[in-house]
Structures are given as C-alpha cells and as structure tokens.
C-alpha positions as CSV (number, residue, x, y, z in Angstrom):
1,X,13.2,30.6,10.2
2,X,14.5,27.3,10.9
3,X,15.3,25.1,7.6
4,X,12.9,22.2,6.9
5,X,14.9,19.1,6.6
6,X,13.0,15.9,5.9
7,X,14.3,12.3,5.5
8,X,11.9,9.7,3.9
9,X,12.9,6.1,4.3
10,X,10.4,4.0,2.6
11,X,10.5,0.2,3.0
12,X,8.2,-0.6,0.0
13,X,9.0,-4.1,-0.7
14,X,5.3,-4.7,-1.5
15,X,4.8,-1.4,-3.2
16,X,8.1,-1.4,-5.1
17,X,6.7,-2.8,-8.4
18,X,5.7,-1.0,-11.5
19,X,2.0,-1.0,-12.7
20,X,2.5,-4.4,-14.5
21,X,3.6,-6.0,-11.2
22,X,7.1,-7.0,-12.0
23,X,9.9,-6.9,-9.5
24,X,12.2,-3.8,-9.5
25,X,15.7,-4.1,-11.0
26,X,18.5,-1.8,-10.7
27,X,17.7,-0.5,-14.4
28,X,13.8,-0.5,-14.2
29,X,13.5,3.1,-15.5
30,X,10.5,5.3,-14.8
31,X,8.8,4.2,-11.4
32,X,6.2,6.0,-9.2
33,X,4.9,5.2,-5.7
34,X,2.0,6.6,-3.6
35,X,0.9,5.8,-0.3
36,X,0.1,6.6,3.4
37,X,2.7,7.0,6.2
38,X,2.8,8.0,9.8
39,X,5.2,10.3,11.5
40,X,7.2,9.1,14.6
41,X,4.6,11.1,16.8
42,X,1.7,9.5,15.2
43,X,0.4,11.9,12.6
44,X,-1.0,10.5,9.4
45,X,0.3,11.7,6.1
46,X,0.7,10.8,2.4
47,X,3.6,10.6,0.0
48,X,4.2,10.5,-3.8
49,X,7.3,9.8,-5.8
50,X,8.0,10.1,-9.5
51,X,11.4,8.9,-10.4
52,X,13.7,7.0,-12.6
53,X,15.8,4.0,-11.4
54,X,19.0,3.6,-13.3
55,X,22.0,1.7,-12.1
56,X,20.4,1.1,-8.8
57,X,20.0,4.8,-8.0
58,X,16.7,6.8,-8.1
59,X,16.5,10.4,-9.6
60,X,13.4,12.4,-9.6
61,X,11.1,14.1,-7.1
62,X,9.1,13.2,-4.0
63,X,6.2,14.9,-2.2
64,X,5.2,14.5,1.6
65,X,2.1,16.0,3.3
66,X,2.0,15.5,7.1
67,X,0.5,17.2,10.0
68,X,-0.7,20.1,7.8
69,X,2.8,20.7,6.4
70,X,3.8,19.9,2.7
71,X,7.4,19.2,1.4
72,X,8.2,18.8,-2.3
73,X,11.8,18.2,-3.3
74,X,14.1,16.5,-5.6
75,X,15.6,13.1,-4.5
76,X,19.0,13.2,-3.5
77,X,20.5,10.7,-5.9
78,X,23.6,9.7,-4.0
79,X,21.4,8.6,-1.1
80,X,18.3,7.2,-3.0
81,X,18.7,3.7,-4.0
82,X,17.4,0.2,-4.4
83,X,19.0,-2.3,-2.0
84,X,17.8,-5.8,-1.1
85,X,14.3,-5.3,-2.5
86,X,14.0,-2.0,-0.3
87,X,13.6,1.4,-1.8
88,X,15.7,3.9,0.3
89,X,14.6,7.5,-0.8
90,X,16.1,10.7,0.7
91,X,14.9,14.1,0.1
92,X,15.7,17.5,1.8
93,X,14.6,21.0,1.6
94,X,16.0,24.3,3.0
95,X,19.5,23.1,3.4
C-alpha cells in the first residue's frame, strides 16, 4: 500500500484572523481555521485546523476531506508558519 502524503498550503489572508477579527501576529496563541478547498484536479473538499501560533510557527493538527478520502495529522512544525500575512501549513501521513 502506497503511503499517503499530503501537503496543504493555505493562503488564508482573509481567514487568518481569530474570532474577534484581529490580525494574526507571530505569537497569537490558539487559532483555528475551517473552510473549503479544491484539489488540483477539481475535486471539492474541506479542511479544519486547530493549532497554536508561537514564534511564527504553528503546532497542532489539521484534517482534510477530499474526493471521499480523509486525512488527519499533526502539523509539521518546522514547515508550518506565518509569513507575510499568509499561513503556510504542512502535514503528512504515512511517511
């Protein structure tokens, strides 16, 4: 069985705000994101992220459902970060 490897890059400038609507900072603490996405081949899906933002890096978990498949995994902390108002989130499973 081939391992499932998933990369999730979310440009969430508009969504990257806590519930009160303030801008994210490198030390915002607990954050969560939910939304819709589309795969490169056009399949619709959903994502959810529950994380903490500390020192510009995210730690936490993310879940993706797309084309009838579900992936839930920890964020790879060294590759999940806030940069120039964009949230870069990376997760992988089965590696």
